[in-house]
N, C-alpha and C positions, 0 to 999 in steps of 0.2 A: 398345262403342263404346272400348273402349280398346286393342281390335286395331286400327280403324281410326284411332286416334290414333297407334298405332305406327308404321301405314303412310304415315299424311302425315307425318310425323317422317322416315322411311327417304325417302322422294320427296323432300322438301326437300333431305335432306342429300347425295342423291345428285344432284340437279338442282345445288346449289351446286357441286359440282364437273366436273359437263358442261357450265353455260353457260361458264364460262372456255373449257372447251375448245372450245366448238362456236364459238365468239368467233372465235377462232386462227385453226381451219382455215377456217370460212366467209371470213375476212381473207386468209387465204393463198391461197386459192383465186380472188377475185376479183384479186389480186395477177400471180397465174399464167396467168391466163385470154387476158389480151390478146397473151401472147407466141403462143399456139399456139392459142388457140380451146380448150384442153382443159384441166383443170383439177390435172392431175397432171403437171406439166413444171417441172421447177425452173431459176428466172431464172438470168440469169447474174449475178446478185448471191447469191442464194442459194447455188451452187454455191460461190464463192469465200467465203463464209460459212461453208461446212461443209468447206473442204478448206482452212484458212486457214493451217495449216501448210505447205500447199506449197512450196516453198523454188524453185520450176523456173518457166517461163512457163506460160502456160495459150493453151487455144485460144480463137477468138474466143466460142466457148459457153461458155468458164468452167473448161472443164476442166483440169486439171493435167496439162500435156505435159512429164513426165520427157524429157529430152535421150536421144535414140537412141543416142549415144554409152555413155550409162550401162544402157539397155537389151542391148548388146552385150554388156556384163561377164555377161548373166547366162545366157548359151549353156555356159559352162564349171560351173555351177552345178546343183545337185541340189534337191528338198523339203528334204532335213534341215539344208541351209545358208540355207534363208529364217529357221527361227527367231522366227517372229511370236511363238509362244505364250511364247517367254521374254523377250518384249518389253513384255508384258502386251496381248499381243493374241489371245487363244487360240481365236477362231472362225474366222479367217480361210483354213484349209486344207479341201478338200472332198475325200474320196476316196467312190469306189462310182460315181462316173461311168464308163460305156464311153469307149474312148480309139480315137479313129481308126488313131493307130498312135503305140504306146508309144515308138519309137525318136526320135519327132520331135518337139521340145519346144514349148511353146507361151510365145510373150514378147511382148507388147504391152501397148496401154492400152487400160481398158475403155471403152466405147460400150454404156449398157445401155438396155434395154428389157423393160418388162413388162407381162405378157398376163396376164388372169383371165378365170374362166369368163365367158361372154356374160349381159350381165342387160338385156334389150330397153330398159329404160326411161331407164337412163344410157347406151347406146349410140344410141339415138335423138336425145339433146339434143347430143349430141357431134358427130354425122352431121351434123346441121342446122348446127351453128355451124361444124365444119368444110368445108361447103358453101359457107357465105356468106361465106367467106374468100377465094372461087374456087379454091377445088382442085375438080378434076374427078372424081377417084378415092377411093375412101373408105379413110381413116386405116387401115394396117394393119401387119403388121412390115415391111414394105417401105420402109415412111415412115422406119423407124430405120435399115435396111439403107443407104438414098440416102444417110443422114448419114455414112457410114464415110469413113476416112482413111487411107492409106497408118499401118501400124504399128498401126492401132486392133485390136481385140480383140472381137468380137460378144458380148456377153453378155445374153442372153434367160432373163427368168424365166418359165416355161411352170408355176408352181404344181406340177413334178415331175410332169405330167401327159403319158404316152403316148397315153393314150386320145382325147385331143382333136388327135393327127393328126402330121404331119411339117413342122414349123415353116419346115424349108428341106430342098428336093431337090439334086440333083443342079446345077442350074443356077444356084441362088442361091448353093449353095456355090462355085461355079464364079468367080461376082462376089467372094463373099468373099474368096476367095484373091487374084484376080488385082488386086482394090482395096487391101485390106490386107498382103498377104504375110505374115499373121500366121493366124487362126482364128477358131474359136468356143468359144463354152462356151453348151452349151445345157441347162436344167434343165426338160426336156421330152423331144420326140422330133425325129429324123430322119427323111426316106424315102429311097428311092433310094439306098440305102447301096451297092449294087454298081456304081453310077453314082459316087459322091462319093469310095469308097475308092481308085481310082486316084490321085486329085489329091495334089499336093505341098503337103498342108495338115492341118495340128494343128487335132483337133477331140475334145470333149469332150459327152457327151449323156448322158441319161436310159435311152433303147433308139431301136429303130428300127420306123416301121411301115410298111404301103403308103399310109394313107389322107393327104390334105394335112391340114392345120388348118383347123378348126372347130371353130363355138360356141365362141370364143374374141373377148374386145375388147382394145385398147391402151388399158391405163391409166397407162402411163407410157414417157417416152423422157427415157434421163437425167436417172433419180432415183435413190436408193440400194434394190438388189434384194438378193432372197433368194436365194442360190444354194445348195442343202444347207444347210448351220447356217452358212452364211458371210453377214455382209453387204457388198455392194459397192457401192463409191460410181465414179463417172464418174470417169476418170482414174487409178484402182487402175492400177499394175502387173500384168498379169496373168500368172503364170509356172505352166506347166505340164510334169511328166513322166508316167513312167509310172504314178508313185504317186499322183497327183494333182493340184490345181491349188490355187494360192495367189493372193491379193487381195491386194497389197501398198500401204499408205497412200503416197503420194509422199514424205513428209517420211522416211520408215523407209529409203528404197531405199539410198543412199549409208552408210549405218552398215551396211545388211546386204552392200552389195559387199564394203565395207572388210574385213568379218568372214572373208568367203568367201575373201580373196586370204592372209589371214593361216591360214583350216582348209588351202587346197593347200598352202600350204609346209608347214606342220606334217605333213598327210597324207604326201607325197611325204618328207621325213627320217623318219617313223616306217616306211615302206615300205623305205627304203635300210638303215635298222638292221639291221630284220628279216631282209632277205636277205642280210645278214654272217653268220646263224647263230650267232652268239655269245651270243644274250639270250633272256631268255622274255619273254613279252610285258607282264610288270608291271615290268621292265626300265624299259621302253620306253614305254609306252604308259597311262594317258594322257598322262603327262608324267613323265619322267624324275628319281629321285630324287639319284642319284649327281651331285655336284656336277660332275662332266669331263665327264658328259653332259649337264647342264644350258647349262655353257658353248658346248659343241660347236652345241646346237640352237640356242641365241642368236647364235651368231656365223654360222652357215647361215642365218637367219631376217634378221639385219641384211645379210648379202651379197645375199639374194634383194629383199627390199624397198628396199635403198639407205639410206643414212645418215639422211636429212629423214624419211622416211615410217617409219622404224624407229624415232626419235626420239616421232613423232606415236602409233607404237603402244606405247610406255612412258608415255607420258602417259596412255595409256584403257586399259592392260593389263588383260584380263579377270581374276577371280578364280583360273580354273584354264584347263586347255586344252581347246579347243574339244570339246565333246561328241560324238564321232564313233566308232561300233565296227564 
């Protein structure tokens, strides 16, 4: 009887915590359902709530719209300059994915899709609701692909599965290329690699396999998704180079771009001084200690930045020079 009493007490303890969680979950589902006929989609209001620090305009669906002019700045950047781990975001960089074209950078705004292993009872309910809204074809990965706009990056969470088949082949990859001008990140498989490779398209993927995608279901469009060890929000800036992919919260973008400009000037000056052949590495890098060299660097920085930007730099001067090696 004592053991039974303990079990009852334990059940009541867990139930006490589960009940409020269940209420929140079901309340959220009922709020979300009218928008798409599917429970796993964030409304515009929810996207705004969870990206409240976004300082820029938004797409009609609520996704942050980082300006094209800022995205352009990333073309001269590298993964080392993103530095999100130094800013309190240690889980936003993903490596270990295959890279379609290592010499081509991926830059754009995330549009997210989540696929999960097929479960018939859930899929049946969703299919009925989807059809009741007048949709003629089933909801699948192309439902999300159809939402893409210029500058978007298709970010697909396929739970790291290659065995589930290629979520896109050469035809859909060509559509993504011509529609977005950017590319894709797929934590799963692609197919038709020989057909995709000639495209001028940036792409990251877990693997390639001949079969098409199968035994999966759509469980989220424009929701937080997981790619590797990173949590990706709709509207994040996606930056990929040969080292991997970063997913940057919009409110971090301006600071990263400004810091990268300083780093570029710092690196140019450092290499210029090394080229003179008069110094050992520690005389110059990472920051000179000789007062005359310090002044020379600061004058060079002011000249390159301009007086106004230099004054702004002094207000927010980092404790030490950029960590580049």
